[in-house]
C-alpha positions in Angstrom: 21.5 -93.1 -34.7 21.4 -95.6 -31.8 24.3 -97.6 -33.2 26.4 -94.5 -33.8 25.8 -93.3 -30.2 26.6 -96.8 -28.8 29.9 -96.9 -30.8 31.0 -93.5 -29.6 30.1 -94.2 -26.0 31.9 -97.5 -26.0 35.1 -96.0 -27.6 35.1 -93.2 -25.0 34.8 -95.8 -22.2 37.5 -97.9 -23.7 39.9 -94.9 -23.9 39.0 -93.8 -20.3 39.6 -97.3 -19.0 42.9 -97.7 -20.7 44.1 -94.3 -19.4 42.9 -95.2 -15.9 44.8 -98.5 -16.1 47.9 -96.8 -17.3 47.8 -94.3 -14.4 47.2 -97.0 -11.8 49.9 -99.2 -13.2 47.9 -102.3 -14.0 49.3 -105.1 -16.1 48.7 -104.7 -19.9 46.5 -107.8 -20.5 44.4 -107.1 -17.4 43.9 -103.5 -18.5 42.8 -104.6 -22.0 40.4 -107.2 -20.7 38.8 -104.7 -18.3 38.7 -102.0 -21.0 37.1 -104.4 -23.5 34.5 -105.6 -21.0 33.6 -102.0 -20.1 33.4 -101.0 -23.7 31.0 -103.9 -24.5 28.8 -103.0 -21.5 28.7 -99.4 -22.5 27.9 -100.4 -26.1 24.8 -102.2 -24.9 23.8 -99.2 -22.7 24.4 -96.9 -25.6 22.1 -99.0 -27.9 19.3 -98.7 -25.4 19.8 -95.0 -24.7 20.3 -94.2 -28.4 17.1 -96.0 -29.3 15.1 -94.1 -26.7 16.6 -90.8 -27.9 15.7 -91.7 -31.5 12.1 -92.4 -30.5 11.8 -89.2 -28.5 13.2 -87.1 -31.4 10.8 -88.8 -33.9 7.8 -88.2 -31.7 8.7 -84.6 -31.2 9.2 -84.1 -34.9 5.8 -85.6 -35.7 4.2 -83.4 -33.1 5.9 -80.3 -34.5 5.0 -81.2 -38.0 1.3 -81.7 -37.0 1.3 -78.3 -35.3 2.8 -76.6 -38.3 0.5 -78.2 -40.9 -2.6 -77.9 -38.8 -5.0 -75.2 -39.9 -4.5 -72.2 -37.8 -7.3 -70.9 -35.6 -6.2 -67.3 -35.9 -9.1 -64.8 -35.9 -8.8 -61.7 -38.0 -10.2 -58.5 -36.5 
């Protein structure tokens, strides 16, 4: 999950950076170097954020499962 998130985040950043460079009129090679650098940085950020998200989801799933499978304390009247 973390790797997929990182890939998507880096591709979005690459596209945004290329569009920004095209709008501002930067040279082609300068734009590609900047876009590649930003994509790599966002890939690393995406790995960290994706791993944190995976752990949060797993912890919540374990807690929900424990709540569901725990014997209920419902009193019948």
